[in-house]
Every structure is written in C-alpha cells, then in structure tokens.
PDB file of N, CA, C and O in Angstrom:
ATOM      1  N   UNK A   1       5.559  -4.438   8.796  1.00  0.00           N
ATOM      2  CA  UNK A   1       6.815  -4.860   8.236  1.00  0.00           C
ATOM      3  C   UNK A   1       7.857  -3.797   8.579  1.00  0.00           C
ATOM      4  O   UNK A   1       7.625  -2.602   8.394  1.00  0.00           O
ATOM      5  N   UNK A   2       8.969  -4.234   9.063  1.00  0.00           N
ATOM      6  CA  UNK A   2      10.060  -3.328   9.427  1.00  0.00           C
ATOM      7  C   UNK A   2      11.265  -3.713   8.578  1.00  0.00           C
ATOM      8  O   UNK A   2      11.687  -4.869   8.587  1.00  0.00           O
ATOM      9  N   UNK A   3      11.817  -2.760   7.850  1.00  0.00           N
ATOM     10  CA  UNK A   3      12.979  -3.031   7.010  1.00  0.00           C
ATOM     11  C   UNK A   3      14.224  -2.404   7.620  1.00  0.00           C
ATOM     12  O   UNK A   3      14.159  -1.356   8.263  1.00  0.00           O
ATOM     13  N   UNK A   4      15.358  -3.063   7.408  1.00  0.00           N
ATOM     14  CA  UNK A   4      16.620  -2.588   7.938  1.00  0.00           C
ATOM     15  C   UNK A   4      17.602  -2.334   6.799  1.00  0.00           C
ATOM     16  O   UNK A   4      17.559  -2.994   5.761  1.00  0.00           O
ATOM     17  N   UNK A   5      18.472  -1.383   7.012  1.00  0.00           N
ATOM     18  CA  UNK A   5      19.487  -1.028   6.035  1.00  0.00           C
ATOM     19  C   UNK A   5      20.498  -2.172   5.917  1.00  0.00           C
ATOM     20  O   UNK A   5      21.037  -2.617   6.930  1.00  0.00           O
ATOM     21  N   UNK A   6      20.766  -2.661   4.684  1.00  0.00           N
ATOM     22  CA  UNK A   6      21.751  -3.734   4.538  1.00  0.00           C
ATOM     23  C   UNK A   6      23.188  -3.258   4.761  1.00  0.00           C
ATOM     24  O   UNK A   6      24.083  -4.074   4.980  1.00  0.00           O
ATOM     25  N   UNK A   7      23.412  -1.942   4.707  1.00  0.00           N
ATOM     26  CA  UNK A   7      24.762  -1.404   4.899  1.00  0.00           C
ATOM     27  C   UNK A   7      25.132  -1.219   6.353  1.00  0.00           C
ATOM     28  O   UNK A   7      26.195  -1.663   6.788  1.00  0.00           O
ATOM     29  N   UNK A   8      24.250  -0.555   7.122  1.00  0.00           N
ATOM     30  CA  UNK A   8      24.603  -0.232   8.507  1.00  0.00           C
ATOM     31  C   UNK A   8      23.684  -0.896   9.538  1.00  0.00           C
ATOM     32  O   UNK A   8      23.986  -0.862  10.731  1.00  0.00           O
ATOM     33  N   UNK A   9      22.577  -1.497   9.108  1.00  0.00           N
ATOM     34  CA  UNK A   9      21.708  -2.222  10.021  1.00  0.00           C
ATOM     35  C   UNK A   9      20.664  -1.380  10.737  1.00  0.00           C
ATOM     36  O   UNK A   9      19.884  -1.922  11.520  1.00  0.00           O
ATOM     37  N   UNK A  10      20.620  -0.073  10.497  1.00  0.00           N
ATOM     38  CA  UNK A  10      19.606   0.781  11.132  1.00  0.00           C
ATOM     39  C   UNK A  10      18.250   0.584  10.469  1.00  0.00           C
ATOM     40  O   UNK A  10      18.163   0.167   9.314  1.00  0.00           O
ATOM     41  N   UNK A  11      17.185   0.892  11.222  1.00  0.00           N
ATOM     42  CA  UNK A  11      15.843   0.810  10.669  1.00  0.00           C
ATOM     43  C   UNK A  11      15.629   1.876   9.601  1.00  0.00           C
ATOM     44  O   UNK A  11      16.089   3.009   9.742  1.00  0.00           O
ATOM     45  N   UNK A  12      14.930   1.505   8.538  1.00  0.00           N
ATOM     46  CA  UNK A  12      14.662   2.447   7.458  1.00  0.00           C
ATOM     47  C   UNK A  12      13.393   3.240   7.743  1.00  0.00           C
ATOM     48  O   UNK A  12      12.459   2.729   8.363  1.00  0.00           O
ATOM     49  N   UNK A  13      13.362   4.491   7.288  1.00  0.00           N
ATOM     50  CA  UNK A  13      12.180   5.332   7.446  1.00  0.00           C
ATOM     51  C   UNK A  13      11.456   5.402   6.107  1.00  0.00           C
ATOM     52  O   UNK A  13      12.063   5.212   5.053  1.00  0.00           O
ATOM     53  N   UNK A  14      10.161   5.674   6.155  1.00  0.00           N
ATOM     54  CA  UNK A  14       9.352   5.780   4.944  1.00  0.00           C
ATOM     55  C   UNK A  14       9.341   7.226   4.485  1.00  0.00           C
ATOM     56  O   UNK A  14       9.079   8.137   5.271  1.00  0.00           O
ATOM     57  N   UNK A  15       9.629   7.430   3.209  1.00  0.00           N
ATOM     58  CA  UNK A  15       9.542   8.753   2.601  1.00  0.00           C
ATOM     59  C   UNK A  15       8.495   8.680   1.502  1.00  0.00           C
ATOM     60  O   UNK A  15       8.543   7.788   0.656  1.00  0.00           O
ATOM     61  N   UNK A  16       7.549   9.614   1.509  1.00  0.00           N
ATOM     62  CA  UNK A  16       6.494   9.619   0.507  1.00  0.00           C
ATOM     63  C   UNK A  16       6.811  10.633  -0.567  1.00  0.00           C
ATOM     64  O   UNK A  16       7.031  11.810  -0.281  1.00  0.00           O
ATOM     65  N   UNK A  17       6.836  10.174  -1.801  1.00  0.00           N
ATOM     66  CA  UNK A  17       7.079  11.051  -2.938  1.00  0.00           C
ATOM     67  C   UNK A  17       5.780  11.338  -3.663  1.00  0.00           C
ATOM     68  O   UNK A  17       4.704  10.967  -3.194  1.00  0.00           O
ATOM     69  N   UNK A  18       5.880  11.993  -4.797  1.00  0.00           N
ATOM     70  CA  UNK A  18       4.700  12.330  -5.587  1.00  0.00           C
ATOM     71  C   UNK A  18       4.052  11.091  -6.181  1.00  0.00           C
ATOM     72  O   UNK A  18       2.827  10.973  -6.183  1.00  0.00           O
ATOM     73  N   UNK A  19       4.867  10.160  -6.687  1.00  0.00           N
ATOM     74  CA  UNK A  19       4.311   9.011  -7.397  1.00  0.00           C
ATOM     75  C   UNK A  19       4.591   7.683  -6.709  1.00  0.00           C
ATOM     76  O   UNK A  19       4.004   6.667  -7.083  1.00  0.00           O
ATOM     77  N   UNK A  20       5.473   7.662  -5.714  1.00  0.00           N
ATOM     78  CA  UNK A  20       5.778   6.385  -5.062  1.00  0.00           C
ATOM     79  C   UNK A  20       6.320   6.631  -3.652  1.00  0.00           C
ATOM     80  O   UNK A  20       6.650   7.758  -3.282  1.00  0.00           O
ATOM     81  N   UNK A  21       6.401   5.570  -2.893  1.00  0.00           N
ATOM     82  CA  UNK A  21       6.996   5.612  -1.570  1.00  0.00           C
ATOM     83  C   UNK A  21       8.361   4.949  -1.652  1.00  0.00           C
ATOM     84  O   UNK A  21       8.620   4.148  -2.550  1.00  0.00           O
ATOM     85  N   UNK A  22       9.224   5.285  -0.714  1.00  0.00           N
ATOM     86  CA  UNK A  22      10.519   4.640  -0.654  1.00  0.00           C
ATOM     87  C   UNK A  22      10.964   4.552   0.791  1.00  0.00           C
ATOM     88  O   UNK A  22      10.474   5.286   1.649  1.00  0.00           O
ATOM     89  N   UNK A  23      11.905   3.643   1.057  1.00  0.00           N
ATOM     90  CA  UNK A  23      12.498   3.491   2.378  1.00  0.00           C
ATOM     91  C   UNK A  23      13.909   4.046   2.307  1.00  0.00           C
ATOM     92  O   UNK A  23      14.645   3.755   1.363  1.00  0.00           O
ATOM     93  N   UNK A  24      14.296   4.847   3.302  1.00  0.00           N
ATOM     94  CA  UNK A  24      15.618   5.469   3.304  1.00  0.00           C
ATOM     95  C   UNK A  24      16.267   5.319   4.680  1.00  0.00           C
ATOM     96  O   UNK A  24      15.584   5.235   5.701  1.00  0.00           O
ATOM     97  N   UNK A  25      17.582   5.288   4.682  1.00  0.00           N
ATOM     98  CA  UNK A  25      18.354   5.197   5.915  1.00  0.00           C
ATOM     99  C   UNK A  25      18.741   6.609   6.359  1.00  0.00           C
ATOM    100  O   UNK A  25      19.120   7.442   5.535  1.00  0.00           O
ATOM    101  N   UNK A  26      18.644   6.873   7.658  1.00  0.00           N
ATOM    102  CA  UNK A  26      19.008   8.185   8.203  1.00  0.00           C
ATOM    103  C   UNK A  26      20.513   8.375   8.370  1.00  0.00           C
ATOM    104  O   UNK A  26      20.989   9.506   8.467  1.00  0.00           O
ATOM    105  N   UNK A  27      21.260   7.282   8.404  1.00  0.00           N
ATOM    106  CA  UNK A  27      22.688   7.401   8.700  1.00  0.00           C
ATOM    107  C   UNK A  27      23.606   7.153   7.511  1.00  0.00           C
ATOM    108  O   UNK A  27      24.779   7.523   7.563  1.00  0.00           O
ATOM    109  N   UNK A  28      23.113   6.541   6.448  1.00  0.00           N
ATOM    110  CA  UNK A  28      23.918   6.335   5.247  1.00  0.00           C
ATOM    111  C   UNK A  28      23.046   6.614   4.026  1.00  0.00           C
ATOM    112  O   UNK A  28      21.839   6.805   4.174  1.00  0.00           O
ATOM    113  N   UNK A  29      23.618   6.643   2.834  1.00  0.00           N
ATOM    114  CA  UNK A  29      22.835   7.043   1.655  1.00  0.00           C
ATOM    115  C   UNK A  29      21.928   5.960   1.067  1.00  0.00           C
ATOM    116  O   UNK A  29      21.384   6.159  -0.019  1.00  0.00           O
ATOM    117  N   UNK A  30      21.745   4.816   1.749  1.00  0.00           N
ATOM    118  CA  UNK A  30      20.938   3.728   1.198  1.00  0.00           C
ATOM    119  C   UNK A  30      19.473   4.147   1.035  1.00  0.00           C
ATOM    120  O   UNK A  30      18.884   4.735   1.942  1.00  0.00           O
ATOM    121  N   UNK A  31      18.893   3.836  -0.135  1.00  0.00           N
ATOM    122  CA  UNK A  31      17.479   4.093  -0.425  1.00  0.00           C
ATOM    123  C   UNK A  31      16.915   2.875  -1.137  1.00  0.00           C
ATOM    124  O   UNK A  31      17.526   2.355  -2.071  1.00  0.00           O
ATOM    125  N   UNK A  32      15.753   2.425  -0.695  1.00  0.00           N
ATOM    126  CA  UNK A  32      15.055   1.309  -1.344  1.00  0.00           C
ATOM    127  C   UNK A  32      13.767   1.851  -1.934  1.00  0.00           C
ATOM    128  O   UNK A  32      12.826   2.155  -1.201  1.00  0.00           O
ATOM    129  N   UNK A  33      13.716   1.976  -3.268  1.00  0.00           N
ATOM    130  CA  UNK A  33      12.526   2.475  -3.942  1.00  0.00           C
ATOM    131  C   UNK A  33      11.537   1.335  -4.152  1.00  0.00           C
ATOM    132  O   UNK A  33      11.918   0.229  -4.532  1.00  0.00           O
ATOM    133  N   UNK A  34      10.274   1.619  -3.900  1.00  0.00           N
ATOM    134  CA  UNK A  34       9.228   0.653  -4.173  1.00  0.00           C
ATOM    135  C   UNK A  34       8.754   0.816  -5.602  1.00  0.00           C
ATOM    136  O   UNK A  34       8.910   1.881  -6.200  1.00  0.00           O
ATOM    137  N   UNK A  35       8.181  -0.228  -6.140  1.00  0.00           N
ATOM    138  CA  UNK A  35       7.606  -0.135  -7.477  1.00  0.00           C
ATOM    139  C   UNK A  35       6.451   0.856  -7.449  1.00  0.00           C
ATOM    140  O   UNK A  35       5.814   1.056  -6.415  1.00  0.00           O
ATOM    141  N   UNK A  36       6.192   1.462  -8.578  1.00  0.00           N
ATOM    142  CA  UNK A  36       5.066   2.373  -8.668  1.00  0.00           C
ATOM    143  C   UNK A  36       3.775   1.593  -8.426  1.00  0.00           C
ATOM    144  O   UNK A  36       3.618   0.468  -8.901  1.00  0.00           O
ATOM    145  N   UNK A  37       2.883   2.186  -7.703  1.00  0.00           N
ATOM    146  CA  UNK A  37       1.633   1.524  -7.333  1.00  0.00           C
ATOM    147  C   UNK A  37       0.715   1.438  -8.537  1.00  0.00           C
ATOM    148  O   UNK A  37       0.472   2.435  -9.217  1.00  0.00           O
ATOM    149  N   UNK A  38       0.204   0.237  -8.799  1.00  0.00           N
ATOM    150  CA  UNK A  38      -0.765   0.064  -9.873  1.00  0.00           C
ATOM    151  C   UNK A  38      -2.124   0.578  -9.429  1.00  0.00           C
ATOM    152  O   UNK A  38      -2.385   0.712  -8.233  1.00  0.00           O
ATOM    153  N   UNK A  39      -2.979   0.863 -10.382  1.00  0.00           N
ATOM    154  CA  UNK A  39      -4.348   1.246 -10.051  1.00  0.00           C
ATOM    155  C   UNK A  39      -5.024   0.106  -9.309  1.00  0.00           C
ATOM    156  O   UNK A  39      -4.805  -1.067  -9.613  1.00  0.00           O
ATOM    157  N   UNK A  40      -5.836   0.460  -8.344  1.00  0.00           N
ATOM    158  CA  UNK A  40      -6.555  -0.539  -7.565  1.00  0.00           C
ATOM    159  C   UNK A  40      -7.686  -1.109  -8.408  1.00  0.00           C
ATOM    160  O   UNK A  40      -8.383  -0.367  -9.101  1.00  0.00           O
ATOM    161  N   UNK A  41      -7.870  -2.413  -8.353  1.00  0.00           N
ATOM    162  CA  UNK A  41      -8.945  -3.050  -9.104  1.00  0.00           C
ATOM    163  C   UNK A  41     -10.304  -2.622  -8.568  1.00  0.00           C
ATOM    164  O   UNK A  41     -10.403  -2.099  -7.458  1.00  0.00           O
ATOM    165  N   UNK A  42     -11.320  -2.838  -9.336  1.00  0.00           N
ATOM    166  CA  UNK A  42     -12.669  -2.533  -8.877  1.00  0.00           C
ATOM    167  C   UNK A  42     -13.372  -1.547  -9.787  1.00  0.00           C
ATOM    168  O   UNK A  42     -14.570  -1.316  -9.624  1.00  0.00           O
ATOM    169  N   UNK A  43     -12.671  -0.963 -10.730  1.00  0.00           N
ATOM    170  CA  UNK A  43     -13.285  -0.048 -11.665  1.00  0.00           C
ATOM    171  C   UNK A  43     -13.609   1.300 -11.055  1.00  0.00           C
ATOM    172  O   UNK A  43     -13.371   1.536  -9.870  1.00  0.00           O
ATOM    173  N   UNK A  44     -14.154   2.178 -11.878  1.00  0.00           N
ATOM    174  CA  UNK A  44     -14.457   3.542 -11.444  1.00  0.00           C
ATOM    175  C   UNK A  44     -15.512   3.583 -10.351  1.00  0.00           C
ATOM    176  O   UNK A  44     -15.477   4.479  -9.507  1.00  0.00           O
ATOM    177  N   UNK A  45     -16.439   2.651 -10.339  1.00  0.00           N
ATOM    178  CA  UNK A  45     -17.514   2.651  -9.338  1.00  0.00           C
ATOM    179  C   UNK A  45     -16.969   2.483  -7.915  1.00  0.00           C
ATOM    180  O   UNK A  45     -17.555   2.997  -6.963  1.00  0.00           O
ATOM    181  N   UNK A  46     -15.860   1.773  -7.771  1.00  0.00           N
ATOM    182  CA  UNK A  46     -15.287   1.572  -6.438  1.00  0.00           C
ATOM    183  C   UNK A  46     -14.749   2.866  -5.855  1.00  0.00           C
ATOM    184  O   UNK A  46     -14.624   2.989  -4.637  1.00  0.00           O
ATOM    185  N   UNK A  47     -14.426   3.846  -6.717  1.00  0.00           N
ATOM    186  CA  UNK A  47     -13.830   5.096  -6.272  1.00  0.00           C
ATOM    187  C   UNK A  47     -14.845   6.236  -6.137  1.00  0.00           C
ATOM    188  O   UNK A  47     -14.452   7.363  -5.836  1.00  0.00           O
ATOM    189  N   UNK A  48     -16.116   5.976  -6.348  1.00  0.00           N
ATOM    190  CA  UNK A  48     -17.116   7.040  -6.333  1.00  0.00           C
ATOM    191  C   UNK A  48     -17.135   7.835  -5.032  1.00  0.00           C
ATOM    192  O   UNK A  48     -17.338   9.049  -5.059  1.00  0.00           O
ATOM    193  N   UNK A  49     -16.931   7.182  -3.905  1.00  0.00           N
ATOM    194  CA  UNK A  49     -16.997   7.851  -2.606  1.00  0.00           C
ATOM    195  C   UNK A  49     -15.622   8.154  -2.027  1.00  0.00           C
ATOM    196  O   UNK A  49     -15.506   8.458  -0.840  1.00  0.00           O
ATOM    197  N   UNK A  50     -14.592   8.077  -2.840  1.00  0.00           N
ATOM    198  CA  UNK A  50     -13.230   8.278  -2.355  1.00  0.00           C
ATOM    199  C   UNK A  50     -12.526   9.286  -3.251  1.00  0.00           C
ATOM    200  O   UNK A  50     -12.511   9.128  -4.472  1.00  0.00           O
ATOM    201  N   UNK A  51     -11.943  10.320  -2.655  1.00  0.00           N
ATOM    202  CA  UNK A  51     -11.271  11.350  -3.441  1.00  0.00           C
ATOM    203  C   UNK A  51      -9.754  11.187  -3.448  1.00  0.00           C
ATOM    204  O   UNK A  51      -9.058  12.012  -4.041  1.00  0.00           O
ATOM    205  N   UNK A  52      -9.230  10.161  -2.817  1.00  0.00           N
ATOM    206  CA  UNK A  52      -7.792   9.909  -2.790  1.00  0.00           C
ATOM    207  C   UNK A  52      -7.462   8.868  -3.861  1.00  0.00           C
ATOM    208  O   UNK A  52      -8.222   7.912  -4.021  1.00  0.00           O
ATOM    209  N   UNK A  53      -6.355   9.015  -4.603  1.00  0.00           N
ATOM    210  CA  UNK A  53      -6.073   8.100  -5.713  1.00  0.00           C
ATOM    211  C   UNK A  53      -5.459   6.753  -5.314  1.00  0.00           C
ATOM    212  O   UNK A  53      -5.165   5.940  -6.190  1.00  0.00           O
ATOM    213  N   UNK A  54      -5.258   6.498  -4.018  1.00  0.00           N
ATOM    214  CA  UNK A  54      -4.631   5.241  -3.591  1.00  0.00           C
ATOM    215  C   UNK A  54      -5.405   4.609  -2.455  1.00  0.00           C
ATOM    216  O   UNK A  54      -6.154   5.271  -1.737  1.00  0.00           O
ATOM    217  N   UNK A  55      -5.200   3.289  -2.311  1.00  0.00           N
ATOM    218  CA  UNK A  55      -5.871   2.550  -1.247  1.00  0.00           C
ATOM    219  C   UNK A  55      -4.971   1.426  -0.757  1.00  0.00           C
ATOM    220  O   UNK A  55      -4.147   0.901  -1.506  1.00  0.00           O
ATOM    221  N   UNK A  56      -5.138   1.062   0.511  1.00  0.00           N
ATOM    222  CA  UNK A  56      -4.493  -0.123   1.060  1.00  0.00           C
ATOM    223  C   UNK A  56      -5.356  -1.318   0.680  1.00  0.00           C
ATOM    224  O   UNK A  56      -6.556  -1.164   0.454  1.00  0.00           O
ATOM    225  N   UNK A  57      -4.766  -2.499   0.605  1.00  0.00           N
ATOM    226  CA  UNK A  57      -5.587  -3.672   0.376  1.00  0.00           C
ATOM    227  C   UNK A  57      -5.095  -4.835   1.215  1.00  0.00           C
ATOM    228  O   UNK A  57      -3.940  -4.872   1.638  1.00  0.00           O
ATOM    229  N   UNK A  58      -5.994  -5.789   1.449  1.00  0.00           N
ATOM    230  CA  UNK A  58      -5.697  -6.985   2.209  1.00  0.00           C
ATOM    231  C   UNK A  58      -6.496  -8.108   1.580  1.00  0.00           C
ATOM    232  O   UNK A  58      -7.654  -7.902   1.216  1.00  0.00           O
ATOM    233  N   UNK A  59      -5.919  -9.283   1.441  1.00  0.00           N
ATOM    234  CA  UNK A  59      -6.626 -10.414   0.879  1.00  0.00           C
ATOM    235  C   UNK A  59      -6.820 -11.479   1.946  1.00  0.00           C
ATOM    236  O   UNK A  59      -5.900 -11.811   2.694  1.00  0.00           O
ATOM    237  N   UNK A  60      -8.040 -12.007   2.000  1.00  0.00           N
ATOM    238  CA  UNK A  60      -8.373 -13.063   2.945  1.00  0.00           C
ATOM    239  C   UNK A  60      -9.114 -14.172   2.225  1.00  0.00           C
ATOM    240  O   UNK A  60      -9.857 -13.927   1.274  1.00  0.00           O
ATOM    241  N   UNK A  61      -8.903 -15.386   2.686  1.00  0.00           N
ATOM    242  CA  UNK A  61      -9.645 -16.524   2.150  1.00  0.00           C
ATOM    243  C   UNK A  61     -10.941 -16.628   2.940  1.00  0.00           C
ATOM    244  O   UNK A  61     -10.965 -17.226   4.016  1.00  0.00           O
ATOM    245  N   UNK A  62     -12.017 -16.052   2.417  1.00  0.00           N
ATOM    246  CA  UNK A  62     -13.290 -16.019   3.147  1.00  0.00           C
ATOM    247  C   UNK A  62     -14.215 -17.160   2.763  1.00  0.00           C
ATOM    248  O   UNK A  62     -15.198 -17.426   3.454  1.00  0.00           O
ATOM    249  N   UNK A  63     -13.905 -17.835   1.667  1.00  0.00           N
ATOM    250  CA  UNK A  63     -14.722 -18.959   1.216  1.00  0.00           C
ATOM    251  C   UNK A  63     -13.879 -20.226   1.236  1.00  0.00           C
ATOM    252  O   UNK A  63     -12.811 -20.250   1.849  1.00  0.00           O
ATOM    253  N   UNK A  64     -14.342 -21.268   0.578  1.00  0.00           N
ATOM    254  CA  UNK A  64     -13.583 -22.516   0.569  1.00  0.00           C
ATOM    255  C   UNK A  64     -12.276 -22.344  -0.198  1.00  0.00           C
ATOM    256  O   UNK A  64     -12.103 -21.373  -0.935  1.00  0.00           O
ATOM    257  N   UNK A  65     -11.372 -23.279  -0.023  1.00  0.00           N
ATOM    258  CA  UNK A  65     -10.033 -23.163  -0.603  1.00  0.00           C
ATOM    259  C   UNK A  65     -10.033 -23.154  -2.124  1.00  0.00           C
ATOM    260  O   UNK A  65      -9.092 -22.642  -2.731  1.00  0.00           O
ATOM    261  N   UNK A  66     -11.055 -23.702  -2.751  1.00  0.00           N
ATOM    262  CA  UNK A  66     -11.086 -23.718  -4.216  1.00  0.00           C
ATOM    263  C   UNK A  66     -11.711 -22.448  -4.798  1.00  0.00           C
ATOM    264  O   UNK A  66     -11.822 -22.327  -6.018  1.00  0.00           O
ATOM    265  N   UNK A  67     -12.115 -21.512  -3.962  1.00  0.00           N
ATOM    266  CA  UNK A  67     -12.662 -20.219  -4.399  1.00  0.00           C
ATOM    267  C   UNK A  67     -11.554 -19.168  -4.341  1.00  0.00           C
ATOM    268  O   UNK A  67     -10.605 -19.321  -3.572  1.00  0.00           O
ATOM    269  N   UNK A  68     -11.657 -18.106  -5.138  1.00  0.00           N
ATOM    270  CA  UNK A  68     -10.630 -17.050  -5.075  1.00  0.00           C
ATOM    271  C   UNK A  68     -10.703 -16.270  -3.764  1.00  0.00           C
ATOM    272  O   UNK A  68     -11.733 -16.250  -3.090  1.00  0.00           O
ATOM    273  N   UNK A  69      -9.590 -15.633  -3.422  1.00  0.00           N
ATOM    274  CA  UNK A  69      -9.533 -14.830  -2.203  1.00  0.00           C
ATOM    275  C   UNK A  69     -10.375 -13.568  -2.377  1.00  0.00           C
ATOM    276  O   UNK A  69     -10.589 -13.108  -3.499  1.00  0.00           O
ATOM    277  N   UNK A  70     -10.851 -13.012  -1.262  1.00  0.00           N
ATOM    278  CA  UNK A  70     -11.576 -11.749  -1.277  1.00  0.00           C
ATOM    279  C   UNK A  70     -10.587 -10.641  -0.975  1.00  0.00           C
ATOM    280  O   UNK A  70      -9.809 -10.747  -0.027  1.00  0.00           O
ATOM    281  N   UNK A  71     -10.607  -9.578  -1.769  1.00  0.00           N
ATOM    282  CA  UNK A  71      -9.714  -8.441  -1.581  1.00  0.00           C
ATOM    283  C   UNK A  71     -10.494  -7.304  -0.936  1.00  0.00           C
ATOM    284  O   UNK A  71     -11.522  -6.874  -1.459  1.00  0.00           O
ATOM    285  N   UNK A  72     -10.005  -6.819   0.198  1.00  0.00           N
ATOM    286  CA  UNK A  72     -10.615  -5.710   0.918  1.00  0.00           C
ATOM    287  C   UNK A  72      -9.747  -4.472   0.709  1.00  0.00           C
ATOM    288  O   UNK A  72      -8.521  -4.552   0.780  1.00  0.00           O
ATOM    289  N   UNK A  73     -10.378  -3.330   0.452  1.00  0.00           N
ATOM    290  CA  UNK A  73      -9.664  -2.077   0.201  1.00  0.00           C
ATOM    291  C   UNK A  73     -10.059  -1.026   1.230  1.00  0.00           C
ATOM    292  O   UNK A  73     -11.183  -1.030   1.734  1.00  0.00           O
ATOM    293  N   UNK A  74      -9.124  -0.122   1.540  1.00  0.00           N
ATOM    294  CA  UNK A  74      -9.395   1.029   2.396  1.00  0.00           C
ATOM    295  C   UNK A  74      -8.635   2.218   1.839  1.00  0.00           C
ATOM    296  O   UNK A  74      -7.446   2.117   1.539  1.00  0.00           O
ATOM    297  N   UNK A  75      -9.319   3.339   1.701  1.00  0.00           N
ATOM    298  CA  UNK A  75      -8.718   4.557   1.171  1.00  0.00           C
ATOM    299  C   UNK A  75      -7.530   4.987   2.035  1.00  0.00           C
ATOM    300  O   UNK A  75      -7.584   4.890   3.261  1.00  0.00           O
ATOM    301  N   UNK A  76      -6.455   5.465   1.393  1.00  0.00           N
ATOM    302  CA  UNK A  76      -5.262   5.927   2.117  1.00  0.00           C
ATOM    303  C   UNK A  76      -5.505   7.236   2.873  1.00  0.00           C
ATOM    304  O   UNK A  76      -4.769   7.559   3.805  1.00  0.00           O
ATOM    305  N   UNK A  77      -6.521   7.980   2.479  1.00  0.00           N
ATOM    306  CA  UNK A  77      -6.843   9.231   3.158  1.00  0.00           C
ATOM    307  C   UNK A  77      -7.519   8.904   4.494  1.00  0.00           C
ATOM    308  O   UNK A  77      -8.625   8.363   4.511  1.00  0.00           O
ATOM    309  N   UNK A  78      -6.863   9.228   5.607  1.00  0.00           N
ATOM    310  CA  UNK A  78      -7.383   8.896   6.933  1.00  0.00           C
ATOM    311  C   UNK A  78      -8.730   9.556   7.215  1.00  0.00           C
ATOM    312  O   UNK A  78      -9.545   8.998   7.950  1.00  0.00           O
ATOM    313  N   UNK A  79      -8.971  10.709   6.655  1.00  0.00           N
ATOM    314  CA  UNK A  79     -10.248  11.392   6.896  1.00  0.00           C
ATOM    315  C   UNK A  79     -11.384  10.752   6.103  1.00  0.00           C
ATOM    316  O   UNK A  79     -12.543  10.823   6.513  1.00  0.00           O
ATOM    317  N   UNK A  80     -11.061  10.134   4.981  1.00  0.00           N
ATOM    318  CA  UNK A  80     -12.080   9.481   4.161  1.00  0.00           C
ATOM    319  C   UNK A  80     -12.373   8.080   4.717  1.00  0.00           C
ATOM    320  O   UNK A  80     -13.495   7.792   5.134  1.00  0.00           O
ATOM    321  N   UNK A  81     -11.361   7.224   4.718  1.00  0.00           N
ATOM    322  CA  UNK A  81     -11.509   5.879   5.256  1.00  0.00           C
ATOM    323  C   UNK A  81     -12.510   5.006   4.513  1.00  0.00           C
ATOM    324  O   UNK A  81     -12.961   4.000   5.060  1.00  0.00           O
ATOM    325  N   UNK A  82     -12.871   5.360   3.279  1.00  0.00           N
ATOM    326  CA  UNK A  82     -13.817   4.576   2.500  1.00  0.00           C
ATOM    327  C   UNK A  82     -13.322   3.145   2.355  1.00  0.00           C
ATOM    328  O   UNK A  82     -12.149   2.926   2.055  1.00  0.00           O
ATOM    329  N   UNK A  83     -14.207   2.160   2.564  1.00  0.00           N
ATOM    330  CA  UNK A  83     -13.843   0.750   2.457  1.00  0.00           C
ATOM    331  C   UNK A  83     -14.744   0.055   1.445  1.00  0.00           C
ATOM    332  O   UNK A  83     -15.921   0.388   1.311  1.00  0.00           O
ATOM    333  N   UNK A  84     -14.178  -0.908   0.740  1.00  0.00           N
ATOM    334  CA  UNK A  84     -14.962  -1.742  -0.154  1.00  0.00           C
ATOM    335  C   UNK A  84     -14.215  -3.045  -0.384  1.00  0.00           C
ATOM    336  O   UNK A  84     -13.062  -3.192   0.023  1.00  0.00           O
ATOM    337  N   UNK A  85     -14.877  -3.984  -1.034  1.00  0.00           N
ATOM    338  CA  UNK A  85     -14.235  -5.265  -1.314  1.00  0.00           C
ATOM    339  C   UNK A  85     -14.533  -5.693  -2.734  1.00  0.00           C
ATOM    340  O   UNK A  85     -15.484  -5.230  -3.363  1.00  0.00           O
ATOM    341  N   UNK A  86     -13.700  -6.584  -3.217  1.00  0.00           N
ATOM    342  CA  UNK A  86     -13.838  -7.063  -4.588  1.00  0.00           C
ATOM    343  C   UNK A  86     -13.866  -8.574  -4.566  1.00  0.00           C
ATOM    344  O   UNK A  86     -13.977  -9.205  -5.618  1.00  0.00           O
TER     345      UNK A  86
END
C-alpha cells in the first residue's frame, strides 16, 4: 500500500514510534497517525517462540465460504520470523 500526501501529493514515508507507526510527508507538515496496534490474537502460547511484541497478519479463506477465515501471523522481528496461524 502506498499513501500520498493530500496536501502536496508526495509519497508518505513510514516513521516508527515507541507505541505506533505513522506516515509523514517529507515536504510539508502532514502526518497520518495509525491507530495503536491491538494485541495479536492467539493467547500467550502463540508468543512462546517470539520475543518481539508485534506481528504482521494476513487472512485467507482456506476452507469453504461458510467457514471463518484463517489468520496467519509472522513476527515483526526479521531475525525471528516466527510464524503461526489461528
């Protein structure tokens, strides 16, 4: 996903903060703050092999349409790369 500044039209860059990420423009003062990330589902057992507090997720319909989607997770720490699904 690529976001653009609504003021000047330049591409926004990602800035990582302590508790959240945000998109900022290099040429004007526009900043788009993202919502704070919720805890990833899966309980404490899902995090046993991962020392990073955040994960990426992706949902796919792996079963029939009347079944819930499967959520796949990957640790944000590139060196860890722990994966699991829910």
